C-alpha positions in Angstrom: -94.3 -15.2 85.8 -97.6 -16.3 84.3 -98.0 -16.6 80.5 -100.8 -14.7 79.0 -102.8 -16.9 76.7 -104.8 -15.6 73.7 -108.6 -15.6 74.0 -109.2 -18.6 71.8 -106.7 -20.7 73.9 -108.5 -19.7 77.0 -111.8 -20.7 75.5 -110.4 -24.1 74.5 -109.1 -24.7 78.0 -112.4 -23.7 79.6 -115.0 -26.4 80.4 -117.1 -25.8 77.3 -114.1 -25.6 75.1 -112.9 -29.0 76.4 -116.3 -30.5 75.6 -116.2 -29.0 72.1 -112.6 -30.4 71.6 -113.7 -33.8 72.8 -116.7 -33.7 70.4 -114.5 -32.7 67.5 -112.1 -35.5 68.2 -115.0 -37.9 68.6 -116.6 -36.9 65.3 -113.2 -37.0 63.5 -112.6 -40.6 64.9 -116.1 -41.7 63.7 -115.4 -40.3 60.3 -112.0 -42.0 60.0 -113.5 -45.3 61.1 -116.5 -44.9 58.7 -114.1 -44.1 55.8 -112.0 -47.2 56.6 -115.1 -49.4 56.8 -116.3 -48.1 53.5 -113.1 -49.1 51.8 -113.2 -52.5 53.4 -116.8 -53.1 52.5 -116.0 -52.5 48.8 -113.1 -55.0 49.0 -115.3 -57.6 50.7 -118.1 -57.1 48.1 -115.6 -57.6 45.3 -114.1 -60.7 46.9 -117.6 -62.1 47.5 -118.6 -61.5 43.9 -115.4 -63.2 42.7 -116.0 -66.3 44.9 -119.6 -66.4 43.8 -118.6 -66.4 40.1 -116.1 -69.2 40.7 -118.7 -71.2 42.5 -121.3 -70.7 39.7 -118.7 -71.7 37.0 -117.8 -74.8 39.0 -121.4 -75.8 39.3 -122.0 -75.2 35.6 -118.9 -77.3 34.8 -120.2 -80.1 37.0 -123.6 -80.0 35.3 -122.0 -80.2 31.9 -119.9 -83.1 32.9 -122.9 -85.1 34.2 -124.9 -84.3 31.0 -122.2 -85.7 28.7 -121.6 -89.4 28.6 -118.1 -90.9 28.8 -118.3 -91.6 25.0 -118.7 -87.9 24.1 -115.9 -86.9 26.5 -113.6 -89.5 24.9 -114.4 -88.1 21.4 -113.6 -84.6 22.5 -110.3 -85.8 24.1 -109.4 -87.6 20.9 -110.1 -84.5 18.8 -107.9 -82.4 21.2 -105.1 -85.0 20.9 -105.4 -84.9 17.1 -105.2 -81.1 17.1 -102.2 -81.1 19.3 -100.5 -83.7 17.1 -101.1 -81.5 14.0 -99.7 -78.5 15.7 -96.6 -80.3 16.8 -95.9 -81.9 13.4 -95.3 -78.6 11.7 -96.7 -75.9 9.6 -96.8 -77.5 6.2 -100.6 -77.1 5.9 -100.2 -73.4 6.8 -97.6 -72.9 4.1 -99.9 -74.6 1.5 -102.7 -72.4 2.6 -100.6 -69.2 2.2 -99.5 -70.3 -1.2 -103.1 -70.8 -2.3 -104.1 -67.4 -0.9 -101.2 -65.8 -2.7 -102.1 -67.4 -6.0 -105.8 -66.3 -5.6 -104.8 -62.7 -4.7 -102.5 -62.4 -7.7 -105.4 -63.6 -9.9 -107.6 -60.9 -8.5 -104.9 -58.3 -9.1 -103.9 -57.7 -5.5 -100.3 -57.1 -4.7 -98.8 -59.6 -2.3 
């Protein structure tokens, strides 16, 4: 017993229908590959931009290091060490500053 196929199924199974089906599959495949490449290109562009920024920052840092003499670098290092030492010692200067601000605000009539 032979199955009766609908008209559209017979058209698909015909030679022209097979060509159309292959064309549709081919176009769909190209669209999927194109969409995938578009997503990849944006990621590649973003990575390239990030690498370029890091390179430019490194080059600028190298330029700054060559412009400054060792004496200036030593002064900056000394200032950083002094700042670290003040932070580690405590917050007595902060307490004194807050007391001064409180006294000034009370003189001006602000509530603390």
